[in-house]
mmCIF file as Biopython writes it, N, C-alpha, C and O atoms, coordinates in Angstrom:
data_model
#
loop_
_atom_site.group_PDB
_atom_site.id
_atom_site.type_symbol
_atom_site.label_atom_id
_atom_site.label_alt_id
_atom_site.label_comp_id
_atom_site.label_asym_id
_atom_site.label_entity_id
_atom_site.label_seq_id
_atom_site.pdbx_PDB_ins_code
_atom_site.Cartn_x
_atom_site.Cartn_y
_atom_site.Cartn_z
_atom_site.occupancy
_atom_site.B_iso_or_equiv
_atom_site.auth_seq_id
_atom_site.auth_asym_id
_atom_site.pdbx_PDB_model_num
ATOM 1   N N  . MET A ? 1  ? 121.007 112.771 116.664 1.0 0.0 1  A 1 
ATOM 2   C CA . MET A ? 1  ? 120.721 111.907 115.754 1.0 0.0 1  A 1 
ATOM 3   C C  . MET A ? 1  ? 119.028 111.630 116.064 1.0 0.0 1  A 1 
ATOM 4   O O  . MET A ? 1  ? 118.462 111.891 117.126 1.0 0.0 1  A 1 
ATOM 5   N N  . LYS A ? 2  ? 118.389 111.023 114.819 1.0 0.0 2  A 1 
ATOM 6   C CA . LYS A ? 2  ? 116.954 111.190 114.720 1.0 0.0 2  A 1 
ATOM 7   C C  . LYS A ? 2  ? 116.074 109.423 115.101 1.0 0.0 2  A 1 
ATOM 8   O O  . LYS A ? 2  ? 116.340 108.253 114.829 1.0 0.0 2  A 1 
ATOM 9   N N  . PRO A ? 3  ? 115.159 110.016 115.721 1.0 0.0 3  A 1 
ATOM 10  C CA . PRO A ? 3  ? 114.953 108.461 115.894 1.0 0.0 3  A 1 
ATOM 11  C C  . PRO A ? 3  ? 114.541 108.060 114.625 1.0 0.0 3  A 1 
ATOM 12  O O  . PRO A ? 3  ? 114.072 108.792 113.754 1.0 0.0 3  A 1 
ATOM 13  N N  . ILE A ? 4  ? 114.808 106.451 114.544 1.0 0.0 4  A 1 
ATOM 14  C CA . ILE A ? 4  ? 114.404 105.867 113.028 1.0 0.0 4  A 1 
ATOM 15  C C  . ILE A ? 4  ? 113.667 104.579 113.782 1.0 0.0 4  A 1 
ATOM 16  O O  . ILE A ? 4  ? 113.800 104.149 114.928 1.0 0.0 4  A 1 
ATOM 17  N N  . ILE A ? 5  ? 112.664 104.048 112.441 1.0 0.0 5  A 1 
ATOM 18  C CA . ILE A ? 5  ? 112.254 102.663 112.869 1.0 0.0 5  A 1 
ATOM 19  C C  . ILE A ? 5  ? 113.340 101.662 113.067 1.0 0.0 5  A 1 
ATOM 20  O O  . ILE A ? 5  ? 114.382 101.484 112.436 1.0 0.0 5  A 1 
ATOM 21  N N  . GLU A ? 6  ? 112.745 100.946 114.282 1.0 0.0 6  A 1 
ATOM 22  C CA . GLU A ? 6  ? 113.470 99.641  114.222 1.0 0.0 6  A 1 
ATOM 23  C C  . GLU A ? 6  ? 114.007 98.678  113.284 1.0 0.0 6  A 1 
ATOM 24  O O  . GLU A ? 6  ? 113.246 97.801  112.876 1.0 0.0 6  A 1 
ATOM 25  N N  . GLY A ? 7  ? 115.233 98.714  112.873 1.0 0.0 7  A 1 
ATOM 26  C CA . GLY A ? 7  ? 115.502 97.752  111.462 1.0 0.0 7  A 1 
ATOM 27  C C  . GLY A ? 7  ? 115.390 98.129  110.439 1.0 0.0 7  A 1 
ATOM 28  O O  . GLY A ? 7  ? 115.375 97.413  109.438 1.0 0.0 7  A 1 
ATOM 29  N N  . THR A ? 8  ? 115.268 99.557  110.460 1.0 0.0 8  A 1 
ATOM 30  C CA . THR A ? 8  ? 115.241 100.270 109.044 1.0 0.0 8  A 1 
ATOM 31  C C  . THR A ? 8  ? 116.447 101.412 109.467 1.0 0.0 8  A 1 
ATOM 32  O O  . THR A ? 8  ? 117.177 101.379 110.458 1.0 0.0 8  A 1 
ATOM 33  N N  . ARG A ? 9  ? 116.409 102.285 108.530 1.0 0.0 9  A 1 
ATOM 34  C CA . ARG A ? 9  ? 117.178 103.940 108.296 1.0 0.0 9  A 1 
ATOM 35  C C  . ARG A ? 9  ? 116.090 104.591 107.932 1.0 0.0 9  A 1 
ATOM 36  O O  . ARG A ? 9  ? 116.403 105.685 107.463 1.0 0.0 9  A 1 
ATOM 37  N N  . ILE A ? 10 ? 114.923 104.403 107.938 1.0 0.0 10 A 1 
ATOM 38  C CA . ILE A ? 10 ? 113.639 105.657 107.708 1.0 0.0 10 A 1 
ATOM 39  C C  . ILE A ? 10 ? 113.509 105.994 108.977 1.0 0.0 10 A 1 
ATOM 40  O O  . ILE A ? 10 ? 113.321 105.342 110.004 1.0 0.0 10 A 1 
ATOM 41  N N  . SER A ? 11 ? 113.675 107.427 108.679 1.0 0.0 11 A 1 
ATOM 42  C CA . SER A ? 11 ? 113.109 108.242 110.056 1.0 0.0 11 A 1 
ATOM 43  C C  . SER A ? 11 ? 112.310 108.140 110.690 1.0 0.0 11 A 1 
ATOM 44  O O  . SER A ? 11 ? 111.848 107.161 110.105 1.0 0.0 11 A 1 
ATOM 45  N N  . VAL A ? 12 ? 111.512 108.326 111.621 1.0 0.0 12 A 1 
ATOM 46  C CA . VAL A ? 12 ? 110.284 109.077 112.324 1.0 0.0 12 A 1 
ATOM 47  C C  . VAL A ? 12 ? 109.671 110.443 111.399 1.0 0.0 12 A 1 
ATOM 48  O O  . VAL A ? 12 ? 108.556 110.681 110.936 1.0 0.0 12 A 1 
ATOM 49  N N  . GLU A ? 13 ? 110.809 111.098 111.383 1.0 0.0 13 A 1 
ATOM 50  C CA . GLU A ? 13 ? 110.291 112.259 110.993 1.0 0.0 13 A 1 
ATOM 51  C C  . GLU A ? 13 ? 109.830 112.701 109.729 1.0 0.0 13 A 1 
ATOM 52  O O  . GLU A ? 13 ? 109.180 113.692 109.398 1.0 0.0 13 A 1 
ATOM 53  N N  . PHE A ? 14 ? 110.607 111.150 108.693 1.0 0.0 14 A 1 
ATOM 54  C CA . PHE A ? 14 ? 110.265 111.149 107.921 1.0 0.0 14 A 1 
ATOM 55  C C  . PHE A ? 14 ? 108.838 110.419 107.078 1.0 0.0 14 A 1 
ATOM 56  O O  . PHE A ? 14 ? 108.379 110.709 105.974 1.0 0.0 14 A 1 
ATOM 57  N N  . ILE A ? 15 ? 108.521 109.709 107.764 1.0 0.0 15 A 1 
ATOM 58  C CA . ILE A ? 15 ? 107.077 109.308 107.952 1.0 0.0 15 A 1 
ATOM 59  C C  . ILE A ? 15 ? 105.833 110.153 108.502 1.0 0.0 15 A 1 
ATOM 60  O O  . ILE A ? 15 ? 104.658 110.022 108.162 1.0 0.0 15 A 1 
ATOM 61  N N  . LEU A ? 16 ? 106.355 111.032 109.411 1.0 0.0 16 A 1 
ATOM 62  C CA . LEU A ? 16 ? 105.566 112.260 109.474 1.0 0.0 16 A 1 
ATOM 63  C C  . LEU A ? 16 ? 105.483 113.399 108.608 1.0 0.0 16 A 1 
ATOM 64  O O  . LEU A ? 16 ? 104.544 114.194 108.635 1.0 0.0 16 A 1 
ATOM 65  N N  . ASP A ? 17 ? 106.583 113.482 107.752 1.0 0.0 17 A 1 
ATOM 66  C CA . ASP A ? 17 ? 106.799 114.560 106.683 1.0 0.0 17 A 1 
ATOM 67  C C  . ASP A ? 17 ? 105.467 114.075 105.642 1.0 0.0 17 A 1 
ATOM 68  O O  . ASP A ? 17 ? 104.554 114.741 105.153 1.0 0.0 17 A 1 
ATOM 69  N N  . LEU A ? 18 ? 105.771 112.761 105.560 1.0 0.0 18 A 1 
ATOM 70  C CA . LEU A ? 18 ? 104.727 111.958 104.432 1.0 0.0 18 A 1 
ATOM 71  C C  . LEU A ? 18 ? 103.357 111.945 104.822 1.0 0.0 18 A 1 
ATOM 72  O O  . LEU A ? 18 ? 102.466 112.154 103.998 1.0 0.0 18 A 1 
ATOM 73  N N  . LEU A ? 19 ? 103.103 111.689 106.153 1.0 0.0 19 A 1 
ATOM 74  C CA . LEU A ? 19 ? 101.582 111.499 106.602 1.0 0.0 19 A 1 
ATOM 75  C C  . LEU A ? 19 ? 101.028 113.253 106.129 1.0 0.0 19 A 1 
ATOM 76  O O  . LEU A ? 19 ? 100.060 113.489 105.406 1.0 0.0 19 A 1 
ATOM 77  N N  . ALA A ? 20 ? 101.810 114.148 106.673 1.0 0.0 20 A 1 
ATOM 78  C CA . ALA A ? 20 ? 101.321 115.702 106.779 1.0 0.0 20 A 1 
ATOM 79  C C  . ALA A ? 20 ? 101.078 116.110 105.268 1.0 0.0 20 A 1 
ATOM 80  O O  . ALA A ? 20 ? 100.272 116.961 104.891 1.0 0.0 20 A 1 
ATOM 81  N N  . SER A ? 21 ? 102.095 115.195 104.302 1.0 0.0 21 A 1 
ATOM 82  C CA . SER A ? 21 ? 101.425 115.759 103.212 1.0 0.0 21 A 1 
ATOM 83  C C  . SER A ? 21 ? 100.500 114.944 102.371 1.0 0.0 21 A 1 
ATOM 84  O O  . SER A ? 21 ? 100.565 114.670 101.173 1.0 0.0 21 A 1 
ATOM 85  N N  . GLU A ? 22 ? 99.505  114.580 103.406 1.0 0.0 22 A 1 
ATOM 86  C CA . GLU A ? 22 ? 98.769  113.674 102.833 1.0 0.0 22 A 1 
ATOM 87  C C  . GLU A ? 22 ? 99.060  112.030 102.249 1.0 0.0 22 A 1 
ATOM 88  O O  . GLU A ? 22 ? 98.096  111.407 101.805 1.0 0.0 22 A 1 
ATOM 89  N N  . VAL A ? 23 ? 100.122 111.532 102.273 1.0 0.0 23 A 1 
ATOM 90  C CA . VAL A ? 23 ? 100.312 110.300 101.708 1.0 0.0 23 A 1 
ATOM 91  C C  . VAL A ? 23 ? 99.541  109.226 102.694 1.0 0.0 23 A 1 
ATOM 92  O O  . VAL A ? 23 ? 99.500  109.404 103.912 1.0 0.0 23 A 1 
ATOM 93  N N  . SER A ? 24 ? 99.037  108.284 102.152 1.0 0.0 24 A 1 
ATOM 94  C CA . SER A ? 24 ? 98.044  107.623 103.172 1.0 0.0 24 A 1 
ATOM 95  C C  . SER A ? 24 ? 99.193  106.306 103.906 1.0 0.0 24 A 1 
ATOM 96  O O  . SER A ? 24 ? 100.273 105.932 103.449 1.0 0.0 24 A 1 
ATOM 97  N N  . GLU A ? 25 ? 98.699  105.981 104.773 1.0 0.0 25 A 1 
ATOM 98  C CA . GLU A ? 25 ? 99.324  104.848 105.250 1.0 0.0 25 A 1 
ATOM 99  C C  . GLU A ? 25 ? 99.617  103.645 104.542 1.0 0.0 25 A 1 
ATOM 100 O O  . GLU A ? 25 ? 100.687 103.099 104.811 1.0 0.0 25 A 1 
ATOM 101 N N  . GLU A ? 26 ? 98.594  102.939 103.374 1.0 0.0 26 A 1 
ATOM 102 C CA . GLU A ? 26 ? 98.801  102.486 102.287 1.0 0.0 26 A 1 
ATOM 103 C C  . GLU A ? 26 ? 99.632  102.875 101.153 1.0 0.0 26 A 1 
ATOM 104 O O  . GLU A ? 26 ? 100.266 101.992 100.574 1.0 0.0 26 A 1 
ATOM 105 N N  . GLU A ? 27 ? 99.693  103.867 100.833 1.0 0.0 27 A 1 
ATOM 106 C CA . GLU A ? 27 ? 100.609 104.278 99.972  1.0 0.0 27 A 1 
ATOM 107 C C  . GLU A ? 27 ? 102.242 104.152 100.336 1.0 0.0 27 A 1 
ATOM 108 O O  . GLU A ? 27 ? 103.133 103.831 99.550  1.0 0.0 27 A 1 
ATOM 109 N N  . ILE A ? 28 ? 102.395 104.549 101.960 1.0 0.0 28 A 1 
ATOM 110 C CA . ILE A ? 28 ? 103.698 104.288 101.891 1.0 0.0 28 A 1 
ATOM 111 C C  . ILE A ? 28 ? 103.826 102.635 102.332 1.0 0.0 28 A 1 
ATOM 112 O O  . ILE A ? 28 ? 104.955 102.170 102.176 1.0 0.0 28 A 1 
ATOM 113 N N  . LEU A ? 29 ? 102.956 101.858 102.776 1.0 0.0 29 A 1 
ATOM 114 C CA . LEU A ? 29 ? 102.937 100.851 102.768 1.0 0.0 29 A 1 
ATOM 115 C C  . LEU A ? 29 ? 103.619 99.989  101.500 1.0 0.0 29 A 1 
ATOM 116 O O  . LEU A ? 29 ? 104.381 99.040  101.684 1.0 0.0 29 A 1 
ATOM 117 N N  . ASP A ? 30 ? 103.202 100.499 100.146 1.0 0.0 30 A 1 
ATOM 118 C CA . ASP A ? 30 ? 103.407 100.281 98.855  1.0 0.0 30 A 1 
ATOM 119 C C  . ASP A ? 30 ? 104.756 100.563 98.130  1.0 0.0 30 A 1 
ATOM 120 O O  . ASP A ? 30 ? 105.272 100.155 97.089  1.0 0.0 30 A 1 
ATOM 121 N N  . ASP A ? 31 ? 105.117 101.447 99.133  1.0 0.0 31 A 1 
ATOM 122 C CA . ASP A ? 31 ? 106.362 102.017 98.677  1.0 0.0 31 A 1 
ATOM 123 C C  . ASP A ? 31 ? 107.757 101.706 99.236  1.0 0.0 31 A 1 
ATOM 124 O O  . ASP A ? 31 ? 108.854 101.861 98.700  1.0 0.0 31 A 1 
ATOM 125 N N  . TYR A ? 32 ? 107.323 101.054 100.893 1.0 0.0 32 A 1 
ATOM 126 C CA . TYR A ? 32 ? 108.093 100.407 101.635 1.0 0.0 32 A 1 
ATOM 127 C C  . TYR A ? 32 ? 107.499 99.464  101.755 1.0 0.0 32 A 1 
ATOM 128 O O  . TYR A ? 32 ? 106.439 99.650  102.351 1.0 0.0 32 A 1 
ATOM 129 N N  . PRO A ? 33 ? 107.681 98.491  101.461 1.0 0.0 33 A 1 
ATOM 130 C CA . PRO A ? 33 ? 107.174 96.694  101.717 1.0 0.0 33 A 1 
ATOM 131 C C  . PRO A ? 33 ? 107.189 96.689  103.077 1.0 0.0 33 A 1 
ATOM 132 O O  . PRO A ? 33 ? 106.310 96.667  103.939 1.0 0.0 33 A 1 
ATOM 133 N N  . HIS A ? 34 ? 108.817 96.722  103.083 1.0 0.0 34 A 1 
ATOM 134 C CA . HIS A ? 34 ? 109.481 96.338  104.462 1.0 0.0 34 A 1 
ATOM 135 C C  . HIS A ? 34 ? 108.613 96.786  106.022 1.0 0.0 34 A 1 
ATOM 136 O O  . HIS A ? 34 ? 108.652 96.185  107.096 1.0 0.0 34 A 1 
ATOM 137 N N  . LEU A ? 35 ? 108.042 97.743  105.747 1.0 0.0 35 A 1 
ATOM 138 C CA . LEU A ? 35 ? 107.387 98.900  106.732 1.0 0.0 35 A 1 
ATOM 139 C C  . LEU A ? 35 ? 105.991 97.550  107.243 1.0 0.0 35 A 1 
ATOM 140 O O  . LEU A ? 35 ? 105.456 96.674  106.562 1.0 0.0 35 A 1 
ATOM 141 N N  . ALA A ? 36 ? 105.829 97.902  108.545 1.0 0.0 36 A 1 
ATOM 142 C CA . ALA A ? 36 ? 104.360 97.116  108.696 1.0 0.0 36 A 1 
ATOM 143 C C  . ALA A ? 36 ? 103.402 98.246  109.145 1.0 0.0 36 A 1 
ATOM 144 O O  . ALA A ? 36 ? 103.823 99.336  109.532 1.0 0.0 36 A 1 
ATOM 145 N N  . LYS A ? 37 ? 102.108 97.928  109.074 1.0 0.0 37 A 1 
ATOM 146 C CA . LYS A ? 37 ? 101.281 99.247  109.925 1.0 0.0 37 A 1 
ATOM 147 C C  . LYS A ? 37 ? 101.296 99.977  111.124 1.0 0.0 37 A 1 
ATOM 148 O O  . LYS A ? 37 ? 101.119 101.167 111.382 1.0 0.0 37 A 1 
ATOM 149 N N  . GLU A ? 38 ? 101.632 98.662  112.012 1.0 0.0 38 A 1 
ATOM 150 C CA . GLU A ? 38 ? 102.596 98.701  113.393 1.0 0.0 38 A 1 
ATOM 151 C C  . GLU A ? 38 ? 103.719 99.939  113.531 1.0 0.0 38 A 1 
ATOM 152 O O  . GLU A ? 38 ? 103.780 100.535 114.607 1.0 0.0 38 A 1 
ATOM 153 N N  . ASP A ? 39 ? 104.568 100.302 112.477 1.0 0.0 39 A 1 
ATOM 154 C CA . ASP A ? 39 ? 105.294 100.886 112.268 1.0 0.0 39 A 1 
ATOM 155 C C  . ASP A ? 39 ? 104.836 102.482 112.175 1.0 0.0 39 A 1 
ATOM 156 O O  . ASP A ? 39 ? 105.319 103.524 112.620 1.0 0.0 39 A 1 
ATOM 157 N N  . ILE A ? 40 ? 103.825 102.202 111.486 1.0 0.0 40 A 1 
ATOM 158 C CA . ILE A ? 40 ? 103.655 103.485 110.811 1.0 0.0 40 A 1 
ATOM 159 C C  . ILE A ? 40 ? 102.880 103.972 112.152 1.0 0.0 40 A 1 
ATOM 160 O O  . ILE A ? 40 ? 102.906 105.198 112.255 1.0 0.0 40 A 1 
ATOM 161 N N  . ARG A ? 41 ? 102.318 103.426 113.017 1.0 0.0 41 A 1 
ATOM 162 C CA . ARG A ? 41 ? 101.230 104.150 113.682 1.0 0.0 41 A 1 
ATOM 163 C C  . ARG A ? 41 ? 102.085 104.366 115.405 1.0 0.0 41 A 1 
ATOM 164 O O  . ARG A ? 41 ? 101.564 104.819 116.425 1.0 0.0 41 A 1 
ATOM 165 N N  . ALA A ? 42 ? 103.254 103.955 115.254 1.0 0.0 42 A 1 
ATOM 166 C CA . ALA A ? 42 ? 104.286 103.834 116.207 1.0 0.0 42 A 1 
ATOM 167 C C  . ALA A ? 42 ? 104.948 105.022 116.063 1.0 0.0 42 A 1 
ATOM 168 O O  . ALA A ? 42 ? 105.505 105.494 117.054 1.0 0.0 42 A 1 
ATOM 169 N N  . CYS A ? 43 ? 104.996 105.644 114.920 1.0 0.0 43 A 1 
ATOM 170 C CA . CYS A ? 43 ? 105.474 107.127 114.833 1.0 0.0 43 A 1 
ATOM 171 C C  . CYS A ? 43 ? 104.788 108.039 115.337 1.0 0.0 43 A 1 
ATOM 172 O O  . CYS A ? 43 ? 105.126 109.066 115.924 1.0 0.0 43 A 1 
ATOM 173 N N  . LEU A ? 44 ? 103.629 107.546 115.037 1.0 0.0 44 A 1 
ATOM 174 C CA . LEU A ? 44 ? 102.198 108.834 115.932 1.0 0.0 44 A 1 
ATOM 175 C C  . LEU A ? 44 ? 101.834 109.054 117.462 1.0 0.0 44 A 1 
ATOM 176 O O  . LEU A ? 44 ? 100.819 109.575 117.925 1.0 0.0 44 A 1 
ATOM 177 N N  . ARG A ? 45 ? 102.829 108.569 118.064 1.0 0.0 45 A 1 
ATOM 178 C CA . ARG A ? 45 ? 102.739 107.955 119.465 1.0 0.0 45 A 1 
ATOM 179 C C  . ARG A ? 45 ? 103.681 108.965 119.956 1.0 0.0 45 A 1 
ATOM 180 O O  . ARG A ? 45 ? 104.020 108.970 121.139 1.0 0.0 45 A 1 
#
């Protein structure tokens, strides 16, 4: 089972793939408004 962001069905791997594809934090937050900047940054730890 892949690690997911708490309270969502979004995997950490998915967020890392978006960031690796040069999708910005702001674009991710626009597309997934239920996420917080802290959620994205936690994926990088």
